[in-house]
VEXDREN-2710 file (C-alpha; in Angstrom, 1 decimal):
% VEXDREN-2710
k/r/px/py/pz
1/LYS/125.6/76.7/58.4
2/SER/125.6/72.9/58.7
3/GLN/127.9/72.6/55.7
4/LEU/130.4/75.0/57.3
5/ALA/130.5/72.8/60.4
6/ILE/131.1/69.8/58.2
7/GLN/133.9/71.5/56.4
8/TYR/135.5/72.6/59.7
9/ALA/135.3/69.0/61.1
10/ALA/136.9/67.6/57.9
11/GLN/139.7/70.1/58.1
12/ILE/140.7/69.4/61.7
13/PHE/140.0/65.7/61.6
14/HIS/143.7/64.7/61.2
15/GLN/145.1/67.6/63.3
16/GLN/143.6/67.8/66.8
17/PRO/140.6/65.8/68.2
18/LYS/140.5/62.1/68.6
19/TRP/136.8/62.2/68.5
20/ILE/134.2/64.3/66.5
21/PHE/130.6/64.0/67.6
22/TRP/127.6/65.3/65.6
23/LEU/124.4/65.7/67.6
24/ARG/121.1/66.9/66.4
25/ALA/119.9/69.8/68.5
26/SER/116.8/70.9/66.6
27/SER/114.6/69.7/69.5
28/ARG/115.0/68.4/73.1
29/ASP/113.9/64.9/72.0
30/TRP/116.4/64.8/69.1
31/PHE/119.2/66.0/71.3
32/ILE/118.6/63.3/73.9
33/GLN/118.2/60.7/71.2
34/SER/121.5/61.7/69.6
35/CYS/123.2/61.4/73.0
36/THR/121.8/58.0/73.5
37/ASN/122.8/56.8/70.0
38/THR/126.3/58.1/70.5
39/ALA/126.7/56.5/74.0
40/ARG/125.7/53.2/72.5
41/ARG/128.2/53.5/69.7
42/LEU/130.9/54.2/72.3
43/ARG/129.6/51.3/74.4
44/ILE/129.5/53.4/77.6
45/PRO/128.7/51.1/80.6
46/GLY/125.1/51.5/81.7
47/VAL/123.8/52.9/78.5
48/ASP/121.0/50.4/78.4
49/ASP/120.1/50.7/82.1
50/PRO/116.7/52.5/82.2
51/SER/117.4/53.8/85.7
52/LEU/120.4/55.8/84.5
53/ASN/120.4/59.2/82.6
54/VAL/122.1/58.2/79.3
55/ASN/122.5/61.9/78.5
56/GLN/124.5/62.4/81.6
57/LEU/126.5/59.2/81.0
58/PHE/127.7/60.6/77.7
59/MET/128.5/64.0/79.1
60/ASP/130.5/62.3/82.0
61/TRP/132.4/60.4/79.4
62/LEU/133.3/63.6/77.6
63/HIS/134.5/65.1/80.9
64/ASP/136.9/62.3/81.4
65/LYS/140.3/63.4/80.0
66/LYS/141.4/59.7/79.6
67/ASN/139.0/59.4/76.7
68/GLY/141.0/61.9/74.6
69/SER/140.3/65.2/72.9
70/TRP/137.0/65.8/71.1
71/LEU/134.9/68.2/69.1
72/LEU/131.2/68.2/69.8
73/ILE/129.0/69.7/67.1
74/LEU/125.4/70.6/68.0
75/ASP/123.5/71.1/64.7
76/ASN/120.4/73.3/64.2
77/CYS/120.3/74.6/67.7
78/ASP/117.4/77.0/66.9
79/ASP/115.2/76.5/69.9
80/ALA/116.4/78.1/73.2
81/GLU/114.1/75.9/75.2
82/VAL/116.1/72.8/74.2
83/PHE/118.8/73.8/76.6
84/SER/116.8/76.0/79.1
85/HIS/113.3/74.7/79.5
86/ALA/111.2/76.2/82.4
87/THR/109.7/72.9/83.6
88/GLN/112.3/70.3/82.6
89/PRO/115.9/69.7/83.7
90/ASN/118.3/72.3/82.2
91/LEU/120.4/70.5/79.6
92/SER/122.9/73.3/79.2
93/ILE/124.4/72.6/82.7
94/THR/125.3/69.1/81.5
95/LEU/127.2/70.2/78.4
96/PRO/130.9/69.6/79.0
97/GLN/133.3/72.4/79.6
98/ALA/136.7/70.7/79.5
99/PRO/140.1/71.9/78.3
100/HIS/140.5/68.8/76.1
101/GLY/137.2/69.4/74.2
102/LYS/135.4/72.0/72.2
103/VAL/131.7/72.6/71.4
104/LEU/130.6/74.0/68.0
105/LEU/126.9/74.7/67.3
106/THR/125.0/76.0/64.3
107/SER/121.9/78.1/64.8
108/ARG/119.5/80.6/63.2
109/ASN/118.6/81.9/66.6
110/GLN/121.1/84.0/68.5
111/ALA/119.1/83.6/71.8
112/ALA/119.4/79.8/71.6
113/ALA/123.1/80.1/70.8
114/LEU/123.6/82.4/73.8
115/SER/121.8/79.8/76.1
116/VAL/124.7/77.4/75.4
117/THR/127.7/79.6/74.8
118/VAL/129.5/81.8/77.5
119/GLY/128.9/85.1/75.6
120/ILE/128.2/86.9/72.4
121/ALA/132.0/87.0/71.6
122/CYS/131.8/83.3/71.0
123/ILE/129.2/83.8/68.1
124/ILE/130.4/84.1/64.5
125/ASP/127.8/85.7/62.3
126/VAL/127.8/84.0/58.9
127/GLY/126.4/86.3/56.3
128/ALA/125.6/85.7/52.7
129/MET/128.3/84.7/50.2
130/HIS/129.9/87.4/48.0
131/VAL/128.9/87.5/44.4
132/ASP/132.2/86.0/43.2
133/GLU/131.7/83.1/45.6
134/ALA/128.2/82.6/44.3
135/LEU/129.4/82.5/40.7
136/GLU/132.0/79.8/41.7
137/MET/129.2/77.8/43.3
138/PHE/127.1/78.0/40.1
139/HIS/130.1/76.8/38.1
140/ARG/130.6/73.8/40.4
141/LYS/126.9/72.9/40.4
142/LEU/126.2/73.7/36.7
143/PRO/129.6/73.1/35.0
144/ASN/128.0/72.9/31.5
145/ASP/125.8/76.0/31.8
146/ARG/126.8/78.6/29.2
147/SER/124.5/81.4/30.4
148/PRO/126.0/85.0/30.2
149/GLU/127.8/86.1/33.3
150/THR/125.3/89.0/33.6
151/ASP/122.5/86.4/34.1
152/ARG/124.6/84.5/36.6
153/ILE/125.2/87.6/38.6
154/SER/121.5/88.6/38.4
155/LEU/120.4/85.2/39.7
156/ALA/122.9/85.3/42.5
157/ILE/121.7/88.7/43.6
158/GLU/118.0/87.6/43.3
159/LEU/118.7/84.7/45.6
160/GLY/120.6/86.9/48.0
161/CYS/123.7/84.8/47.5
162/LEU/122.2/82.4/50.0
163/PRO/123.8/79.0/49.7
164/LEU/120.6/77.1/50.5
165/ALA/118.6/79.1/48.0
166/MET/121.3/78.6/45.4
167/VAL/121.5/74.8/46.0
168/GLN/117.7/74.7/45.6
169/ALA/117.8/76.6/42.4
170/THR/120.6/74.7/40.8
171/ALA/119.1/71.4/41.8
172/TYR/115.9/72.4/40.0
173/MET/117.8/73.5/36.9
174/SER/119.8/70.3/36.7
175/ASN/116.8/68.1/37.1
176/ASN/114.8/70.0/34.4
177/ARG/117.7/70.6/32.0
178/MET/117.3/74.3/32.4
179/ASN/120.0/76.9/32.2
180/ILE/120.4/80.0/34.4
181/SER/119.0/82.4/31.7
182/LYS/115.8/80.4/31.4
183/TYR/115.4/80.0/35.1
184/LEU/115.9/83.8/35.6
185/ALA/113.1/84.5/33.1
186/ARG/110.5/82.8/35.1
187/ASN/108.0/85.0/36.8
188/GLU/107.7/85.3/40.6
189/ASN/104.6/83.1/40.9
190/HIS/106.4/80.3/39.1
191/GLN/109.4/80.9/41.3
192/LYS/107.3/80.0/44.3
193/LYS/106.7/76.6/42.6
194/LEU/110.4/76.2/41.9
195/LEU/111.4/76.9/45.5
196/LEU/108.8/74.5/46.8
197/SER/109.8/71.7/44.4
198/GLY/111.3/69.7/47.3
199/LEU/114.2/68.1/45.4
200/ASN/116.5/66.0/47.5
201/ASP/120.0/67.1/48.6
202/ARG/121.7/64.1/50.3
203/ASN/123.9/66.3/52.3
204/ARG/121.1/67.8/54.3
205/ASP/119.4/66.6/57.5
206/PRO/116.7/64.1/56.3
207/ASP/114.1/65.7/58.5
208/LEU/114.6/69.2/57.0
209/LYS/113.0/69.6/53.6
210/ASN/115.4/70.7/50.9
211/SER/113.5/73.9/50.1
212/ILE/114.5/77.4/51.2
213/ILE/110.8/78.1/51.7
214/LEU/110.1/75.1/53.8
215/THR/113.3/75.6/55.7
216/TRP/112.1/79.1/56.8
217/GLN/108.6/77.8/57.4
218/LEU/110.0/75.5/60.1
219/SER/111.1/78.6/61.9
220/PHE/107.8/80.3/61.3
221/ASP/105.9/77.4/62.8
222/GLN/108.2/77.4/65.8
223/ILE/107.8/81.1/66.4
224/GLN/104.0/80.8/66.0
225/ALA/103.9/78.2/68.7
226/GLN/106.4/79.8/71.2
227/TYR/106.4/83.5/70.4
228/PRO/102.9/84.4/69.0
229/LYS/103.6/88.2/69.3
230/ALA/106.8/87.8/67.2
231/ALA/104.8/85.7/64.6
232/GLU/102.2/88.4/64.3
233/LEU/105.0/91.0/63.9
234/LEU/106.7/88.9/61.2
235/SER/103.4/88.4/59.4
236/LEU/102.7/92.1/59.4
237/MET/106.2/93.1/58.2
238/SER/105.9/90.7/55.3
239/VAL/103.0/92.4/53.7
240/PHE/104.7/95.8/53.6
241/ASP/107.7/96.6/51.5
242/ARG/110.5/94.5/52.8
243/GLN/113.0/97.3/53.4
244/SER/113.1/100.2/55.9
245/ILE/109.8/99.4/57.6
246/PRO/109.2/102.3/60.1
247/ARG/108.2/101.6/63.7
248/GLU/104.9/103.5/63.3
249/LEU/103.6/100.9/60.9
250/LEU/104.5/98.0/63.2
251/ILE/103.6/99.1/66.8
252/GLU/100.1/99.8/67.9
253/LYS/99.4/103.0/69.8
254/GLU/98.4/101.1/73.0
255/GLU/101.1/98.4/72.6
256/ASP/103.7/97.9/75.3
257/GLU/107.1/99.1/74.1
258/LEU/108.9/96.2/75.8
259/ASP/106.7/93.6/74.2
260/PHE/107.3/95.0/70.8
261/GLU/111.1/95.1/71.3
262/GLU/111.1/91.5/72.5
263/ALA/109.1/90.4/69.5
264/LEU/111.5/92.2/67.2
265/ALA/114.5/90.8/68.9
266/THR/113.1/87.2/68.6
267/LEU/112.8/87.7/64.8
268/ALA/116.3/89.1/64.6
269/ASN/117.6/86.1/66.6
270/PHE/116.1/83.8/64.1
271/SER/117.8/85.8/61.3
272/LEU/114.4/86.5/59.7
273/VAL/114.7/90.3/59.9
274/ASN/117.5/92.9/60.2
275/THR/117.1/95.7/62.7
276/GLU/118.5/99.1/62.4
277/ILE/119.1/100.2/66.0
278/GLY/118.5/103.8/66.7
279/GLN/116.9/104.4/63.3
280/GLU/113.3/105.2/62.5
281/ASN/113.5/102.7/59.6
282/ILE/114.0/100.0/62.0
283/ALA/113.6/96.7/60.1
284/SER/113.9/94.9/56.8
285/MET/113.8/91.3/55.6
286/HIS/115.2/89.4/52.7
287/ARG/113.0/89.0/49.6
288/LEU/112.9/85.2/49.9
289/VAL/112.0/85.4/53.6
290/GLN/109.1/87.7/52.6
291/LEU/108.1/85.3/49.8
292/THR/108.1/82.4/52.2
293/ALA/106.1/84.4/54.8
294/HIS/103.4/85.1/52.2
295/LEU/103.1/81.4/51.3
296/TRP/103.0/80.6/55.0
297/LEU/100.2/83.1/55.6
298/GLN/98.3/81.7/52.6
299/GLN/98.6/78.2/53.9
300/HIS/97.2/79.3/57.2
301/ALA/94.5/81.5/55.5
302/LYS/95.8/84.6/57.2
303/LEU/97.2/86.7/54.4
304/ALA/94.0/88.8/54.0
305/THR/94.0/89.4/57.8
306/PHE/97.4/90.9/57.9
307/GLN/96.9/92.8/54.6
308/SER/93.9/94.5/56.2
309/MET/96.0/95.3/59.3
310/ALA/98.7/96.8/57.1
311/ILE/96.1/98.9/55.3
312/THR/94.8/100.3/58.6
313/ARG/98.2/101.1/59.9
314/LEU/99.3/102.9/56.7
315/CYS/96.0/104.8/56.4
316/GLU/96.5/106.1/59.9
317/ALA/100.2/107.0/59.4
318/LEU/99.8/109.0/56.2
319/PRO/98.9/112.7/56.5
320/GLU/95.5/113.6/55.0
321/SER/97.0/115.0/51.8
322/TYR/100.5/116.0/50.7
323/LEU/102.1/119.2/51.9
324/TRP/105.7/120.1/51.7
325/GLU/106.1/119.8/55.4
326/ASP/105.0/116.1/55.1
327/ASP/107.7/115.3/52.5
328/THR/109.9/113.2/54.8
329/GLU/106.9/111.2/56.1
330/TYR/105.5/110.6/52.6
331/SER/108.8/109.6/51.1
332/LEU/109.4/107.1/53.9
333/LEU/105.9/105.6/53.6
334/TYR/105.6/105.7/49.8
335/PRO/107.3/102.3/49.2
336/HIS/104.9/100.6/51.6
337/ALA/101.9/102.2/49.9
338/LEU/103.2/100.7/46.6
339/ALA/103.4/97.3/48.3
340/ILE/99.8/97.7/49.5
341/PHE/98.7/98.7/46.0
342/ARG/99.7/95.2/44.8
343/TYR/97.1/93.6/47.1
344/ASP/93.9/92.0/45.6
345/VAL/91.6/94.2/47.6
346/HIS/88.4/92.9/46.1
347/ASN/88.5/90.0/48.6
348/LEU/89.0/92.3/51.6
349/SER/86.3/93.8/53.8
350/SER/84.5/96.9/52.9
351/THR/86.3/98.7/55.7
352/SER/89.7/97.7/54.3
353/GLN/88.6/98.8/50.8
354/LEU/87.5/102.2/52.1
355/GLN/90.9/102.6/53.9
356/TYR/92.6/101.4/50.7
357/SER/90.8/104.1/48.7
358/LEU/91.9/106.8/51.2
359/ILE/95.5/105.7/50.9
360/LEU/95.2/105.9/47.1
361/CYS/93.8/109.4/47.4
362/LYS/96.6/110.5/49.8
363/VAL/99.3/109.1/47.7
364/GLY/97.8/110.5/44.6
365/THR/98.2/114.0/46.0
366/TYR/101.9/113.1/46.6
367/ASP/102.3/111.8/43.1
368/ARG/100.9/115.0/41.7
369/ALA/103.3/117.1/43.8
370/MET/106.1/115.0/42.4
371/ALA/104.9/115.6/38.8
372/ARG/103.9/111.9/38.4
373/TYR/100.6/112.9/36.7
374/ASP/99.7/109.7/34.9
375/VAL/100.3/107.6/38.1
376/ALA/98.3/110.2/40.2
377/HIS/95.5/110.0/37.7
378/GLU/95.3/106.2/37.9
379/ARG/95.4/106.2/41.7
380/LEU/92.7/108.9/42.1
381/GLU/90.4/107.2/39.6
382/LEU/90.7/103.9/41.5
383/ALA/90.1/105.7/44.7
384/LEU/87.0/107.2/43.3
385/PHE/85.7/103.8/42.3
386/PHE/85.9/102.5/45.9
387/LEU/84.7/105.8/47.5
388/LYS/81.6/105.9/45.4
389/LEU/81.0/102.3/46.1
390/HIS/81.3/102.5/49.9
391/CYS/80.5/106.2/50.7
392/GLY/78.4/107.4/47.8
393/PRO/78.9/110.1/45.2
394/GLU/78.3/113.1/47.6
395/ASP/80.5/112.0/50.6
396/PHE/83.1/114.6/51.5
397/ARG/85.9/112.1/50.8
398/THR/84.5/111.3/47.3
399/LEU/84.2/115.1/46.5
400/PHE/87.8/115.6/47.8
401/ALA/89.1/112.9/45.4
402/ILE/87.2/114.4/42.5
403/ASP/88.7/117.8/43.2
404/GLN/92.2/116.3/43.4
405/LEU/91.7/114.4/40.1
406/ALA/90.6/117.6/38.4
407/LEU/93.9/119.3/39.4
408/VAL/95.7/116.3/37.9
409/LEU/93.7/116.7/34.7
410/THR/94.8/120.3/34.6
411/ASN/98.5/119.2/34.8
412/GLN/97.8/116.8/32.0
413/GLY/96.6/119.5/29.7
414/LYS/92.8/118.9/30.1
415/PRO/91.6/122.1/31.8
416/PHE/88.1/122.1/30.4
417/GLU/87.3/118.6/31.7
418/ALA/88.9/119.6/35.0
419/GLU/86.7/122.8/35.2
420/ARG/83.5/120.8/34.7
421/MET/84.4/118.4/37.5
422/CYS/85.3/121.2/39.9
423/VAL/82.2/123.1/39.2
424/ASP/80.1/120.0/39.8
425/VAL/81.9/119.5/43.1
426/LEU/81.3/123.2/44.1
427/GLU/77.6/123.0/43.3
428/THR/77.3/119.7/45.4
429/ARG/79.2/121.3/48.3
430/GLU/77.0/124.4/48.2
431/ARG/73.9/122.3/48.4
432/ILE/75.2/120.2/51.3
433/TYR/77.3/122.7/53.3
434/GLY/76.0/126.1/52.3
435/PRO/77.8/128.9/50.5
436/HIS/80.3/129.9/53.2
437/ASP/81.9/126.7/54.3
438/LEU/85.7/126.4/54.0
439/VAL/85.3/123.5/51.5
440/ILE/83.6/126.1/49.2
441/ALA/86.8/128.2/49.4
442/ASP/88.8/125.1/48.4
443/SER/86.6/124.5/45.3
444/CYS/86.7/128.2/44.3
445/ASP/90.5/128.2/44.7
446/HIS/90.8/125.1/42.5
447/ILE/88.4/126.5/39.8
448/GLY/90.3/129.8/39.8
449/SER/93.6/128.1/39.3
450/ILE/92.2/126.0/36.4
451/LEU/90.7/129.1/34.7
452/ALA/94.0/130.9/35.1
453/SER/95.8/128.1/33.3
454/ARG/93.4/128.7/30.4
455/LYS/94.1/132.4/30.6
456/SER/90.5/133.2/31.6
457/TYR/91.8/135.7/34.2
458/SER/88.6/137.7/34.8
459/LYS/86.6/134.5/35.6
460/ALA/89.5/133.2/37.6
461/GLU/89.6/136.5/39.7
462/LYS/85.9/136.1/40.6
463/TYR/86.4/132.6/42.1
464/LEU/89.7/133.5/43.8
465/ARG/88.2/136.6/45.5
466/ARG/85.4/134.5/46.8
467/ALA/87.9/131.9/48.2
468/LEU/89.8/134.7/49.9
469/TYR/86.7/136.2/51.3
470/ILE/85.5/132.9/52.9
471/ARG/88.9/132.2/54.3
472/GLU/89.5/135.6/55.8
473/LYS/86.1/135.5/57.5
474/GLN/86.9/132.1/59.2
475/LEU/90.7/131.8/59.5
476/ASN/93.6/133.8/60.9
477/ALA/95.0/136.4/58.5
478/GLY/98.5/134.8/58.9
479/SER/97.3/131.2/58.1
480/GLN/98.7/129.2/55.2
481/ALA/95.3/129.0/53.5
482/VAL/94.6/132.7/53.6
483/LEU/98.1/133.6/52.5
484/GLY/97.9/131.1/49.7
485/SER/94.6/132.7/48.5
486/VAL/96.3/136.1/48.6
487/ASN/99.2/134.9/46.5
488/ASN/96.9/133.2/44.0
489/LEU/94.8/136.2/43.6
490/ALA/97.8/138.5/43.2
491/SER/99.2/136.3/40.4
492/VAL/95.9/136.6/38.4
493/LEU/95.8/140.4/39.0
494/ALA/99.4/140.7/37.7
495/GLN/98.3/138.8/34.5
496/LYS/95.5/141.4/34.1
497/ASN/98.1/144.2/34.4
498/GLU/96.6/145.4/37.7
499/ASN/100.1/145.7/39.0
500/GLU/99.6/148.0/42.0
501/GLU/97.2/145.7/43.8
502/ALA/99.1/142.7/42.6
503/ALA/102.4/144.0/44.1
504/LYS/100.6/144.9/47.4
505/LEU/99.1/141.4/47.7
506/HIS/102.3/139.6/46.7
507/HIS/104.2/141.6/49.3
508/GLN/101.6/140.6/51.9
509/ALA/101.8/136.9/50.9
510/LEU/105.6/137.0/51.0
511/ASP/105.8/138.7/54.4
512/GLY/103.3/136.3/55.9
513/LEU/104.7/133.1/54.4
514/THR/108.2/134.0/55.3
515/LYS/107.1/134.6/58.9
516/LEU/105.2/131.3/58.9
517/PHE/107.6/128.9/57.3
518/GLY/110.9/130.8/56.8
519/PRO/112.5/131.9/53.5
520/ASN/113.2/128.4/52.1
521/HIS/109.7/127.0/52.1
522/PRO/108.3/126.4/48.6
523/ASP/105.4/128.7/49.3
524/SER/107.7/131.5/50.4
525/LEU/110.0/131.0/47.4
526/SER/106.9/131.1/45.1
527/ALA/105.7/134.3/46.7
528/MET/109.2/135.8/46.5
529/ASN/109.4/135.0/42.8
530/ASN/106.0/136.5/42.2
531/TYR/106.8/139.7/44.1
532/ALA/110.1/140.1/42.2
533/SER/108.1/139.9/38.9
534/ASP/106.0/142.8/40.0
535/LEU/109.0/145.1/40.6
END
């Protein structure tokens, strides 16, 4: 943004203004100091008189048409309080508004810009460069680089076509005799070191470190000091997947809606996040901003705190296990679960590890439904490790995870191993809960399905009839669980050529599921297919 202001000033230097002034506006003190230095350069009378307001002397000079036309550039106007402080004189009222002068400011914070300008129409949003412009920049900065264009494009996209990030990357490459292809091959952990290398760029403000990470960290520190709620929100967002972060993961149940909206608007004003107004997927952030936020949290020993918070939020947001009705919710939250699975949870609290294992278990059921059996197996095995560690081998959550893992093993072609696991779970549940609890029906249903996959239909029928009996005794005849049992039993009877009872039960399941969910639900379609096979 500063470079654009420099280019604009250079273009109009010989055309319009007699004077071009460049003032630092990154802080109140810097702004006043810049005004004082400029007033002295202009030799304005009274500039060295301590009883006079030098800032006002300079502004009065600008108001005077006899001094000629001018362009006043306020650089790095990122802090709204520089020009509208609650306890100090309001600087914005002293800024000149004269027909013979113009004010241009650069800012990462829209709220700060609005405190100086007359309206949002005066703001020009400068986005990232296009890829072709980024390639041209690489050519100028690295004229002797012979890396393939595909690598140049990949690096440009990886850096988000952000000029500051690209300047940082090319400076590092030049200094280390490295081409784009080699730079691109570095892993992410080393990239953090590259971006923090702090190489000098003589065209930048000497007080702003020439590192994209440190540049953003200046904003983080400012937000932490002035907008702690926004800093907490940014920290939490950074530990999820960076795209399409739903509101339910960011706002607490008891949190004031207005406070949340103000915090989110603050981050948007600093260009740290993008908001999607009117959408459930309300926010996203650039990859490099996320990377910077992670480093900032590590430096402040807060990364584990916000990872634990994210685990709690996601664990509460995910339904207990995947059902077709939850598909939209699971598909929305799945990328954020994957982000959490990259955490080093061994350093987190036992509570966080337990919640982490529950997320693994929930997502494992979704992976199985999506036929990602190997991934589901890995997740459920890891879930079992933590569940046994923190809850014990006979906890209901541990037994549920074993049951789900057994179903995955069946899908992987290991029905004998799956049957042994489910039988062990059934025996444990019978000992703890008695023979008629609904969880006994779940175990019998799973064992029956596994036996049916092995074509052991008579043994499968025994377990499925028991599951149906328990459910019919305790649940409504039109419930999904009862109708599911009816459908499963009918399918086994059809395999045994007991077609009359099978057709009757399939018709019962089809009629009930269609009333419950409609004709297009997967369970209804399955029942319809089974019934058609009986005819």
